[in-house]
C-alpha positions in Angstrom: 58.2 -22.7 -53.5 56.0 -24.9 -51.3 56.8 -28.4 -52.5 55.1 -31.4 -51.1 58.3 -32.4 -49.3 58.5 -29.0 -47.6 54.9 -29.0 -46.7 55.3 -32.4 -45.0 58.4 -31.3 -43.2 56.7 -28.2 -41.9 53.2 -29.6 -41.1 53.8 -33.1 -39.8 56.0 -32.5 -36.7 52.9 -31.7 -34.7 51.6 -35.1 -35.6 54.9 -36.9 -34.9 55.9 -35.5 -31.6 54.1 -34.3 -28.5 55.9 -31.9 -26.1 55.5 -31.4 -22.4 53.5 -28.2 -22.9 50.9 -30.1 -24.9 50.5 -32.6 -22.0 50.3 -29.8 -19.4 47.7 -27.9 -21.3 45.7 -31.0 -21.9 45.9 -31.9 -18.2 44.6 -28.5 -17.2 41.6 -28.8 -19.6 41.0 -32.3 -18.3 40.9 -31.2 -14.7 38.4 -28.4 -15.6 36.4 -31.1 -17.3 36.4 -33.3 -14.2 35.1 -30.4 -12.1 32.3 -30.1 -14.6 31.5 -33.8 -14.3 31.3 -33.4 -10.5 29.0 -30.4 -10.9 26.8 -32.4 -13.3 26.6 -35.3 -10.8 25.5 -32.8 -8.1 22.8 -31.4 -10.4 21.5 -34.9 -11.3 21.4 -36.0 -7.7 20.0 -32.8 -6.1 18.0 -31.5 -9.0 17.9 -28.1 -10.7 17.6 -26.4 -7.3 21.5 -26.2 -7.3 21.3 -23.9 -10.3 20.1 -20.4 -10.5 17.0 -21.4 -12.6 13.6 -21.2 -11.0 9.9 -21.3 -12.1 10.2 -17.8 -13.5 13.6 -17.9 -15.2 13.4 -21.4 -16.6 16.4 -20.9 -19.0 19.8 -19.7 -17.9 23.5 -20.1 -18.8 22.9 -23.5 -20.4 20.6 -22.1 -23.1 22.9 -19.1 -23.6 25.9 -21.5 -24.2 23.8 -23.7 -26.5 22.8 -20.8 -28.7 26.4 -19.5 -28.7 28.1 -22.8 -29.6 25.5 -23.6 -32.3 26.1 -20.2 -33.8 29.8 -20.9 -33.9 29.1 -24.1 -35.8 26.9 -22.6 -38.4 29.3 -19.7 -38.9 32.1 -22.2 -39.5 29.9 -24.0 -42.1 29.0 -20.8 -43.9 32.6 -19.5 -43.9 34.2 -22.8 -45.0 31.5 -23.5 -47.6 31.6 -20.1 -49.2 35.4 -20.0 -49.3 35.5 -23.4 -50.9 32.8 -22.7 -53.5 34.4 -19.4 -54.5 37.9 -20.9 -54.7 39.3 -18.0 -52.7 43.1 -18.3 -53.1 44.0 -17.2 -49.6 41.6 -19.6 -47.9 43.9 -22.6 -48.1 45.8 -22.3 -44.8 42.7 -21.4 -42.8 39.8 -23.4 -44.3 40.5 -26.5 -42.2 40.3 -24.4 -39.0 36.8 -23.3 -40.1 35.8 -26.9 -40.9 37.0 -28.1 -37.5 35.3 -25.1 -35.8 32.0 -26.2 -37.4 32.1 -29.9 -36.3 33.5 -29.4 -32.8 31.0 -26.7 -32.0 28.2 -28.9 -33.3 29.4 -31.8 -31.0 29.5 -29.6 -27.9 26.5 -27.3 -28.3 23.7 -29.9 -27.8 25.1 -31.1 -24.5 24.1 -27.8 -22.9 20.5 -28.7 -23.8 20.9 -32.0 -21.9 22.1 -30.1 -18.9 19.0 -27.9 -19.0 16.6 -30.9 -19.1 15.3 -31.9 -15.6 14.3 -35.5 -16.7 17.1 -36.9 -18.9 15.2 -40.2 -18.9 12.6 -38.5 -21.2 15.2 -37.5 -23.7 14.5 -40.4 -26.1 10.8 -39.2 -26.3 12.0 -36.4 -28.7 12.8 -39.2 -31.2 10.2 -41.8 -30.3 7.2 -39.4 -30.0 8.0 -36.2 -31.8 5.3 -33.6 -32.3 5.7 -32.2 -35.8 4.0 -28.9 -34.7 6.8 -28.3 -32.2 9.7 -26.1 -33.2 11.8 -28.2 -30.8 11.2 -31.2 -33.0 12.3 -29.3 -36.1 15.4 -28.2 -34.2 16.4 -31.8 -33.4 15.9 -32.8 -37.0 17.9 -29.7 -38.2 20.8 -30.2 -35.8 21.1 -33.9 -36.6 21.1 -33.2 -40.3 23.6 -30.5 -40.0 25.9 -32.7 -37.8 25.9 -35.5 -40.4 26.5 -33.0 -43.3 29.3 -31.2 -41.6 31.0 -34.4 -40.5 30.9 -35.6 -44.1 32.2 -32.3 -45.5 35.2 -32.4 -43.1 35.9 -36.1 -43.9 35.9 -35.4 -47.6 38.4 -32.6 -47.0 40.6 -34.9 -45.0 40.7 -38.0 -47.4 43.5 -36.7 -49.7 45.6 -35.6 -46.7 45.2 -39.0 -45.1 46.4 -40.6 -48.3 49.5 -38.3 -48.4 50.3 -39.2 -44.8 49.8 -42.9 -45.6 52.4 -42.7 -48.4 54.9 -40.5 -46.5 57.7 -42.9 -45.7 59.5 -40.5 -43.4 56.5 -40.0 -41.1 57.5 -41.3 -37.7 54.3 -42.2 -35.9 52.8 -45.1 -34.0 51.8 -48.1 -36.1 48.2 -47.6 -35.2 48.2 -44.2 -36.8 49.7 -45.6 -40.0 46.9 -48.2 -40.1 44.3 -45.5 -39.4 45.6 -43.4 -42.3 45.4 -46.4 -44.6 41.7 -47.1 -43.6 40.6 -43.5 -43.6 42.1 -42.7 -47.0 39.7 -45.2 -48.6 42.3 -46.4 -51.0 42.7 -42.9 -52.6 45.7 -42.9 -55.0 45.5 -39.4 -56.5 44.3 -40.2 -60.0 42.6 -37.5 -62.0 39.3 -39.4 -61.9 39.5 -39.8 -58.1 40.3 -36.1 -57.7 37.4 -35.1 -59.9 35.0 -37.3 -58.0 36.3 -36.0 -54.6 36.1 -32.3 -55.8 32.6 -32.7 -57.1 31.5 -34.3 -53.8 33.1 -31.5 -51.8 31.4 -28.9 -54.0 28.0 -30.5 -53.5 28.5 -30.8 -49.7 29.8 -27.2 -49.5 26.6 -25.9 -51.1 24.5 -28.2 -48.9 26.0 -27.1 -45.6 25.6 -23.4 -46.4 21.9 -24.0 -47.0 21.5 -26.2 -43.9 23.4 -23.8 -41.7 21.0 -20.9 -42.7 17.9 -23.1 -42.2 19.0 -24.6 -38.9 20.0 -21.4 -37.2 16.8 -19.8 -38.5 14.8 -22.6 -36.9 16.6 -22.0 -33.6 15.8 -18.3 -33.9 12.1 -19.1 -34.6 11.9 -21.0 -31.3 12.2 -17.6 -29.7 10.4 -15.6 -32.4 7.2 -17.6 -32.4 6.6 -17.0 -28.6 4.8 -13.9 -27.3 7.5 -13.1 -24.8 8.7 -9.4 -24.9 12.1 -9.2 -26.6 11.6 -12.4 -28.5 8.5 -12.0 -30.5 10.2 -10.5 -33.6 10.2 -11.4 -37.3 13.8 -10.2 -37.6 15.2 -12.9 -35.3 15.9 -15.4 -38.2 18.4 -13.2 -40.2 19.6 -11.5 -37.0 20.7 -14.8 -35.5 22.4 -15.9 -38.7 24.4 -12.7 -39.0 25.3 -12.9 -35.3 26.5 -16.5 -35.8 28.8 -15.5 -38.6 30.1 -12.6 -36.5 31.1 -14.8 -33.6 32.5 -17.6 -35.9 34.6 -15.2 -37.8 36.0 -13.8 -34.6 36.8 -17.3 -33.2 38.5 -18.2 -36.5 40.9 -15.3 -36.0 41.6 -16.4 -32.5 42.3 -20.0 -33.6 44.6 -18.7 -36.4 46.6 -16.8 -33.8 46.8 -19.7 -31.4 48.0 -22.3 -34.0 50.3 -19.8 -35.7 52.0 -19.2 -32.4 52.0 -22.7 -31.0 53.1 -24.6 -34.2 55.2 -21.8 -35.7 53.1 -21.4 -38.8 54.1 -17.9 -39.6 55.1 -18.8 -43.1 51.6 -20.2 -43.9 49.2 -18.1 -41.8 50.4 -14.6 -42.5 49.3 -11.0 -41.8 47.4 -11.1 -45.1 45.1 -13.9 -43.7 44.4 -11.9 -40.5 43.6 -8.8 -42.5 41.3 -10.6 -44.9 39.4 -12.4 -42.2 39.5 -9.2 -40.1 37.9 -7.2 -43.0 35.2 -9.9 -43.2 34.6 -9.5 -39.5 34.2 -5.7 -40.0 31.7 -6.2 -42.8 29.7 -8.7 -40.7 29.9 -6.3 -37.7 28.2 -3.6 -39.8 25.3 -5.9 -40.7 25.1 -7.2 -37.1 25.0 -3.6 -35.8 22.2 -2.7 -38.2 20.1 -5.7 -37.1 20.7 -5.0 -33.4 19.8 -1.3 -33.9 16.6 -2.2 -35.8 15.5 -4.8 -33.2 15.8 -2.4 -30.2 14.7 0.7 -32.1 11.4 -0.8 -33.2 10.7 -2.1 -29.7 11.5 1.2 -28.1 9.5 3.3 -30.7 6.5 0.9 -30.6 5.9 1.8 -27.0 4.3 -1.6 -26.2 4.1 -1.8 -22.4 6.0 -5.1 -22.0 8.7 -4.1 -24.5 9.1 -0.8 -22.7 9.5 -2.6 -19.4 12.1 -4.9 -20.9 14.1 -2.0 -22.4 13.9 -0.2 -19.0 15.3 -3.3 -17.3 18.1 -3.5 -19.9 19.1 0.1 -19.2 18.8 -0.1 -15.4 19.8 -3.7 -14.4 22.0 -4.7 -17.4 23.3 -1.3 -18.6 27.0 -2.3 -18.6 26.4 -5.6 -20.4 24.1 -3.9 -22.9 26.6 -1.2 -23.8 29.5 -3.7 -24.0 27.5 -6.2 -26.2 25.8 -3.7 -28.5 28.3 -0.8 -28.7 31.8 -1.7 -27.6 31.6 -5.2 -29.1 30.5 -3.9 -32.5 32.2 -0.5 -32.9 35.6 -1.3 -31.4 36.5 -4.2 -33.7 35.3 -2.0 -36.6 37.5 0.9 -35.6 40.6 -1.4 -35.0 40.3 -3.1 -38.4 38.9 -0.3 -40.5 42.0 1.8 -40.1 45.2 0.4 -41.8 47.5 1.8 -39.1 45.8 -0.4 -36.5 45.8 -3.6 -38.6 48.5 -5.6 -36.8 48.1 -9.3 -36.1 47.9 -8.6 -32.4 45.3 -5.9 -32.7 43.1 -7.9 -35.1 43.2 -10.8 -32.6 42.2 -8.5 -29.7 39.3 -7.2 -31.8 38.2 -10.8 -32.4 38.3 -11.6 -28.7 36.2 -8.5 -28.0 33.7 -9.5 -30.7 33.3 -13.1 -29.5 32.9 -12.1 -25.9 30.4 -9.4 -26.8 28.4 -11.8 -28.8 28.2 -14.2 -25.9 27.0 -11.3 -23.6 24.5 -10.4 -26.3 23.0 -13.9 -26.1 22.9 -13.6 -22.3 20.9 -10.3 -22.4 18.5 -11.7 -25.0 17.6 -14.7 -22.8 17.7 -13.7 -19.2 16.1 -10.2 -19.0 13.1 -11.4 -21.0 12.4 -14.2 -18.6 12.8 -11.8 -15.7 10.0 -9.6 -17.3 6.9 -11.8 -17.0 3.5 -10.8 -18.6 1.8 -11.2 -15.2 3.8 -9.3 -12.5 4.7 -11.5 -9.6 4.0 -9.8 -6.2 5.1 -10.6 -2.7 7.6 -13.2 -3.9 11.3 -13.7 -3.1 13.6 -11.6 -5.3 15.8 -14.6 -6.0 12.9 -16.4 -7.7 12.5 -13.5 -10.2 16.2 -12.5 -10.6 18.6 -15.0 -12.1 22.2 -15.5 -11.0 24.2 -18.4 -12.2 25.6 -20.8 -9.6 29.0 -22.4 -9.5 27.4 -25.5 -11.0 26.4 -23.7 -14.2 29.8 -21.9 -14.4 31.6 -25.2 -13.9 29.7 -26.9 -16.7 30.3 -23.9 -19.0 34.0 -24.1 -18.4 33.9 -27.8 -18.9 32.3 -27.3 -22.3 35.1 -24.8 -23.2 37.8 -27.3 -21.9 36.3 -30.1 -24.1 36.4 -27.7 -27.0 40.1 -27.1 -26.4 40.8 -30.8 -25.9 39.1 -31.8 -29.1 41.1 -29.3 -31.1 44.3 -30.5 -29.5 43.5 -34.2 -30.3 42.6 -33.5 -33.9 45.9 -31.6 -34.4 47.7 -34.9 -33.4 45.9 -36.9 -36.1 45.5 -34.6 -39.1 47.5 -31.5 -40.2 45.9 -28.3 -39.1 46.7 -26.8 -42.6 45.5 -28.9 -45.5 48.6 -30.3 -47.3 46.5 -31.2 -50.4 45.1 -27.7 -50.6 48.5 -26.1 -50.3 50.0 -28.5 -52.8 47.2 -27.7 -55.3 48.0 -24.0 -54.9 51.7 -24.7 -55.7 50.7 -26.5 -58.9 48.6 -23.6 -60.0 51.4 -21.2 -59.4 53.8 -23.4 -61.5 51.3 -23.5 -64.4 51.0 -19.7 -64.3 
């Protein structure tokens, strides 16, 4: 039986002690981040000429990363919100990972937009002189609202755990951490009235972040859909982007479950059952995602509009391998692995998740780049490298820097708060006793 004492003994060592492997891993991430900072300085000093973006292909790897990370954040919001509202019993060990996935992705994603802007000094104009007719303005409003809502939802989920850590006398941490737990717990004492207020607040925020996530990612999709560019001008982009976001977020959640289970020896808490349940969710979402992908490309191909035909020809000739991987291998292979019980091992489900997440990133790449390489007015007698896009080391360095910051933030959070909610697990134990 998982008593509070056992939960604290199992889930607080990661907060109390920091091993050499943690420091080595963090140092590697930090060095990658420093290379990214150097690349950013080069880009600011020399301009966007150091990137692969030109007058024709004005968006590149940065926009791909922005869409990808924002999709991860909205997926985390949808997953954590739905699991919380439906009081799914098996959610308790993994829901915090979904909540952290949401907030950390939301923090990192917008930075790739900053990297894409040539005049960072004009960035405040988005707030000072917004144009309400512009989808970009609505995107700024939506992302800001989502960031505040998801931060609040995560904090409400952490309050009770902060109070437990504050009152745990055997917790051996630095004095500043103890003071931080005292401040962050907001004087929570665990009375029935306080628990009811906190539960109601979390329910309200869970419902809100689900709605916000759907709205915000739809707005992001509409930035593409309202243009007349071939490949983007589609009414299906709103739901298509939302489904794709949940697909990638579910895959990343499985990967995070595997990492934390392995590193912090949480086999007793994150079991095969959790991998199978989230894996089945991944399979269901993959079926929907495959349907939307098929519908999007089928209607373009069947419609025989000249520009759409040119785009599809480009995908099949210049991006054939990426197209097959993103839209066939990345969808069908995870379904096959998880659909058959004999393949449902923790390792196989994690491999399927890695394939799904990678394929989704590639899908975002072939949505953005080939369209920009297919202009309405054909460009003649011009240099091929002005029409074709190829990311430079600057763009790859900043991409890897974003991933490294992602890892560092997860590592830092795990040193402040338990990666598995103690209060959630304790509540589950009380329910079992009552039964």
